[in-house]
N, C-alpha and C positions, 0 to 999 in steps of 0.2 A: 681302323687303318687299312683294312683289307681292300677297300675300293681303290686305294692308290696303286695297288699291285695288280688289280684285275680290271684294267681299263677296257671298255668295250660295252656294247649294248646287249651282249649275250649271244649274238649270232656267231656261228663258228667261222673263223677266218684262218686260212692257211698261213698268212703272214701277219705278224702282230701289228704292223703299221696300218693295215686296213681296219683292224679293230679300233685303233685310236682314231682313225679318220671317221669311223662311224659315230663315235661319241662326240667328236667336234661338230659334225654335221647335224647331229640330233639337237644341237643348241641353235640351229638356224643362224649362223654367224654372218655378219656383213663381210663383203669382200673389199680389199684383199684380206684373206685369213692370215693372221700374224702368228708365226711360230717363233718362239724365243728360246735362246739359251743364254748362258752368261758365265763369266769367270772373272776372278780378281787377278790381274796380271802381276802376281807377286814374284814370279820367277819363270823358269824355263817351261814353256808349254810342252806337256808330255802326252803320251798316248791316251792317258785317262781323260784328258780334256776333249779328245776327239769323240769320246763316248757321247757327250751331249750334242756335239755337232751332227754326228751321224744319226742319232736317234731322231733328231728334228728333221734331218734331211729326208729320211725314208717316209716319215709322215707327210712331209711337204709333197714328195713325189706321188704318194698315194692319192692325195687330194688333187693334185694337178692332173692325174690320170682321169679324174672324174670331172674335169673341165673347170675346176676351181682356180681362181687367181690366188696365189699364195706368196707371202713375203716372209723370208726367213732372216731374222735379225739375231745378232749376238751382242749382248751388252758387255763392254769392258768395264768392270767395277773399279775403275782407275782413280776414283776419288777416295778409296779406302786408304788408310794410313799404312805406312811401312812399319810393320811390327817387329820383324827380326831379319837378320841377314841370312839369305839362303846359302847353302853350301856350294851349290853349282849354279853357274850362269852360262849364257851362250851369246856369242856375237851373231850378227845377221847371216853369217855363213854357216851357222849351226856348230861352230867350234866350241865345245864345252870347256869351261875353265873354272878353276876354284877361286875362292876369295883372295888367295895369295897372288893371283895373276892380275888383280885390279887394285885400285885404291880403296880398300875396304874401310879405311878410316873415314874417308870422305862420305862413303855410303852410310856408315854407322852414325855420322853426325846428322843424318836426315831422318832418323827414326822418329815416328810420330807425325811426319808430314805425308800428305797425299802422294800417291805414286807419280802423279803428273807434275808434282813440284819437286821431285827428287831427280837430280841430274842423271842422265844416261851414263852408266859407268864405262860405256864404250865410245861415248862421244859422237854417235852417229844419228841419234834421234833426238827429238825435242825433250824427252824425259825418260826416266826409268819405265814409267807406265806405257809410254808410246813405243818403247823398244820391244817390250814383251808382248804388247798387243799386236805389233807388226809380225812377230814370230808366229803368233796364233793365226793371223790372217794367211801367212805363207803356208802354214800346216794345212789349213782348209783348202787352199788353192792347189796344193800338191796332190790331194786326193780327189780333186775335181768337184768340190762343193762350194758354190758361190754363196757367201754370206755377207750381209751388210752389218758391219761392226758399228755399234753406237757407243760413243764414249760417255760415261756418266758425268765426267767433268764438264764436257761440252753441254750436256743436258742442264746441269746446274747453272753454268755460266750464261746460257741462252734463256734461262727462265722456264725451261721445260718442266721443272719440278716446283715452281713457285706456288701453284695452286694446291698441290699436295702438301707442301710444307705449311701453308696457311691453314689448311683444313686440320692437319695434325696439331698445330699449335693452338688453334681456336678451340678445338675439342680435346685439349690435353688432359682434362680430367678423365674423359672416356678413354683416351689413349693409355693413360696410366692404368686404368682399371683393366682394360683388355690385356695389355702386356703383362700386368702384374699377375694374371692367372697363368702365365707361362714362365715368368722369371721372378725369383724371390727378391732380387736386388732393387726392384722398382719401389721407390719411396714417394712420399708426398711432394718432394721437391723435383721429381724427375720431369725433364722436358725433352721431348723427342726431336732434338736437333743438336748437331755438333758443330759449333762455330769454329772457324779457323782463325787462330790468333794472328793479328796483323803484325806482331813483333817477331815471333819466332817461327810462325808457319805451322805450328802444331794444331791438330784437331783436339779441342778440349770438350769436356763433358759438363762443365760447370756453367750453366746458364742462370743469370741472376735477374733477368727481366725480359719481357716480350712486348714489342710494339707492333700490333697487327696492322695498324694504319700505315705505318712507315715501312712495314715488312723488314724489321730489324730485331735483333736480340742483343742484350748486354751479357757479357761473360767475364769470367776470371780464368786466366790460363793456369789451371791447376794440374797437379800430377795425374797421370792416367795409368791404370793397370792394363797391360796388354799381355794376356797369357800369364807367364810366370815372371814377366819383366815389368818394371815401373818406368814409364817415360816421364821425365821431369818436365813440369811446366815452367814458364818463365815468370809467372805471377802477374802478368799484364792485365789491367782492367780495360776492356774495350767494347766496341760496338761492331756487329757484323750484320750485313744484309743477308737475306735468304739465299743469295747467290754466293755467299762467302762462307760456305760450310757444307754440311750434308746431313741427310737423315740417317739415323742408325739403320743397320742392315734390315732389321725386322720390319721397319717402315719403308725402307727404300725399295725392297723387292715388290711389295704391292703397289708402290708409287710407279715403278717401272711398268707394271701391267696396265695401270690406268693411262699413263702418258703415251705408251706405245700401242695401246689397244690390243693387248696380247690375248690370243684365243687358246693357245696350248703351250705348255712348257714342260719338258722332261727335266728331271733333276735326280741327284744321287740320294741314296737312302739316308744319309746324315740329315738332309733337309726334311725328309719325311717325318722325322721324329722331333724336329724342333721348329725350323723356320716356316715350314709349310702350314702347320696348324695355326701358328700365331699370325702368319701372313693372311690366311683366309679370314680369320676373325677380324683383323685390322681392315682388310679390304671391305668387308661387309659393314662393320660397326663404326669405323672411323671415316673411311673414304666413301662408303655407300655404293659399292658395285659388287658384282659377282666375280670371283676369281676365275682364272682360266681352267681349262681341262688339264689336270696334272697327269704325269706318268713317272713313277719311280723306277730307276734302273739300278741294278746291283753294280758295285764297283768290280773291276777285275784286277788281278794281281800280276806282277811281273816276275816270272820264274818263282812264284810262291810267296813273294813279299809285296807289301803294299806299295803302290806307286806314290812317290812324294818328291816334289821339286825341292822343298826345304831340306829334306834329308839326303837328297842326291841320288835316290833310287828311282831312276827314270830311264825311259827310252823315248826318243823323239820320233816324230813322223819321218823326218829326214833319215834317221838311222834305219827305221823299219823298211823304207822304200829302197834302201841299198840292198836289202835281203829278199824282198818279194815285190810282185807287181801291185800297183794301186788297187786293181780290182780284187785281189786276194784280201787286202786289208779291208776294203769295203765289205766284202763277204763276211768277214769276222763279225761285223756289227749287225748282220741280218739275224743273228742268233737271238732267241728270246731274251729280252732285257731283264727279266726277273731272276735269272740264274747267274750266280757268280761264276766267273770263268778266269782261268789263268792264261795269260799270254806268255807262252814258253818259247823263248828264243831257241833253246836247245831242241825243241820239238817242232820247229817251223815246218819241217817236211810233212808232218801229219796234217797241219792246217792247209798246206798247198795241195796235198792229195785230196783232202775234203773238197776244196774249191774245184779242182779238176773234175771230180765226180759230179759235183753240182752243175758244172758247165756242160758235161756230157749228157746229164739227165735233161737239161733244158733243150739241147739240140737233138734229143731222141736217140742218142748213141749209147745209152746205158739203161738197163732195166731198173725200175724203181717202183715203190708202191705208190698209191694214189696221192697220199699226203705229201710225200717227197716230190713227186712230179708237180703237184699243184703249187708247192712253195717255190720250186725252181722256175716255173713258168711265170709266177707273179714277181719274184724278187730279182731274178737275174737281169732283166732289162734295166733295173735301177743300179745294178752293180757294175755291169759292163755293157756299153752301148755297141753291140755287135749284132750283125745279121747272119754271120757265118762263123762257125767255130774255128778259132785259130789253131795252128799247130802247136802243141804243148809237149815239151820234153819233161818227163817225170822229174821231180825236184832232186831226188837222190841220184838219179842217173846224170842229171845236169851237174851235180857236184862231182861225180866221177869224171865227166868231161872237163871239168874245171881243173883237173890235175895236169892238164896239158894246155899250152898256149897255142898249139898248132891247130889253126882253124880247119884245115883240110882233114886232119885226123879226127877232129870233133865231128865234122860232117859225116865222114866215113863211118865212124862208130855209131852215130845216131841213125844213119840210114840202115846199116847192117842189123841194128837192134830192132828196127821197125818203128822207131820213134820219130823219124823224119822221112816222109814219103819221097821217093826219088823224083817225083814230078813237082815237088815244092818249088815255088818261085824264089828268086834271090831275096825278095822282100820278106817272104814267109820264113825263109831260112834264117835271115838276120834276126827277125823278131823272135823266132824260137830259140836261137842261140843267146839272146839277151838274158834268158833265165840262167844260163851257165854262169854269167858274170855274177848274178845275185847269189846263186847257190855256192859259188866259190867264196864269196864274201862271208856267207853263213858258216862255211866250213872253217875259215880262218878265225872268225869271231869266236866261235864256240870251241875251236880246237878239237873237232870231233874226228870220227873215223875216216873222214874224207879229206882231212887236212894234210895231204901228202902231195908230192909232185911226181908225176909219171916219168919214168926214165924213157925218153922218146927214142933214144938210140940204145941198142943192145949193150948192157953193161958188160965189162970184162968179168968173167967168172972162172972158177977153177973147181968144178964139182968132181967128186969121185965117180967111179963107174956105176955104183949102185944108185946114186942120186940121179945121174943122167938117165938111167933106165927108168927110174920111177917118174921122172918128169915127162919122159916120152910116153909112158903108159897113161899118165894123167891127161896128156894132150889128146891121146886117142879116145879116152873115155868122153871128154868134152865134145870132141868132133862127132862122135857117134851118138851120144845121148842128149846133148844140149841140156844139161841138168840145171835145176833151180839152185838157189843158194844153199838150202839145207842139204840137199843131196850132194852138192859139190863139196861142202865142208866135210861131210862124212867120208866122201871118197878120198879126200886128201889124207885123212888119218889112215884109212885102210890101205891106200897105195904105199904109204911110208912103211907100214907094218909088213906088207907082202915083200918088200924089197930090203927089209932089215935096215931101214934108215931111221934114225932117231926122229921122232915126230917133230921136236923143236927144230932140229937141223933142216928138216924138209920144209917146214914153214919158212925158215930163214932163207932157204934157197929161192922160194917163191918171191919173198920180199926183195931179195937181191936182183932178181930178174926184172921185176916190174917197177920197183921204186929205187933201186940201188941203195937200199937201207937195210939194216939188220932186223927191223921189225916194222909193224904197220897195222892196219885194220884187220878185222877177221877176214881171212884170206878167201874163204868160200863166197860169202856175199860180195866181196870186192871184185873177184874175178867174174862172178855171175852177172854183174852189172855192166861189164865191159863188152866190147865187140868180140864175138866168139872167134872169128878168124884171127884177129890180132892176138888173142890169148893163146890159141893153139900154136901159132907161129913162134910166139915168144917162149913158150914152154919148150919148144923144140930148138930154141936158140938160133932161129933163122932170121929174126929181125927185131 
């Protein structure tokens, strides 16, 4: 199994996508080189589905940089049966809803039917499958990755899988033998085809006869076990053509490779331990061709828990792009695919800081070692199509600016802090301030230390003499020393003690002045991130 995780010819590469491209080229493929991904449109496309899109994209770009013609396709496995009802659905505007917000009963009555035969619960697309495939297409478009989506249903209906089905049924004894080495449930009656019942529309597993000349099968619509559920068949005896059904997944996957001429496909580690070994054996021994170059990627989690559409633990591309720029999200997928990572919404500031450093390294504005520099030089052009570094406001400082809606104050604070050059054009300023909107959305979503609103006018206060003197001294310290967050936090404590003011009361005085609230985030880091002149004036109760 090790070779699946160690793709490459052995030559050291700074970027993993180049190692994959080396192995693809070592096979001397014809052009266009076909890179494939795939997903079953069973529910809301989430960030985990983008993993497969982006892994393929970076390899495609690495090959294009070498002058290769590349086609990136993505199969919608929409001929799969609806096995269970997901907890969460989404309309085409990405509004997430639960089963209680739709006609779940109507959806439940379609269990066992292919996704493309299940009505769209929102009534806007041709089918359930078409709806969630369209959301996947929009996800890819939102991050700037053009993919060609191929519908399995259309492939079956147009005859694209006819030859593969005939080959599997003609050599079904070999097919049974090969699959039986991977699955215990394969018996002497097993036939690798799931006809669709003409009466109830269910995909059944009970094939009673095969006519290769007519390209038809006879079947009985019997009960089917799907996970822990049993989907009842209607008992109908019928005949189906090769275009009125589908191959089981372990045959369908290699059939896709053959029909589409696939040269490379990334996939999650679950397939590495099941579908891939059987798929390669079926490709060679049943269909008679060599499987494509594989690459296994580790899944990543969402705030520590597994992403799952059916369980409702998900975050969509639409949601992520409300919090950060597309190029930051694209950067996330440049990281080596073999290591499991957590996408932490709470810690998005760290990811953005990583990206900002990556960008500065590429533009020669940050010291880095040779490996980091080489990676930035190779991968950054695939992440962000820029020839000049844009003005970037640090994410947490942008969250501070998000505490006010006053654009002039935002600009003033950003300029005085050195994060926005005075010579910045109006367009550069607007682009830089766009991060403020995203950082504000992050603060609100996570309800973190930045989820406060700045009191833009001086609040009414009634401090005693000792407190006023302490505030004035603190203002003088900031004006004189320009302290960092740790030094400022410590000085707040010491100033309160020197003036015999209760520490808690002194902190509350600060919150009253800046937020008009009795409490707030850690005061030192909060004030250190703000415009120094504004902080000094506010501590002196001048504005």
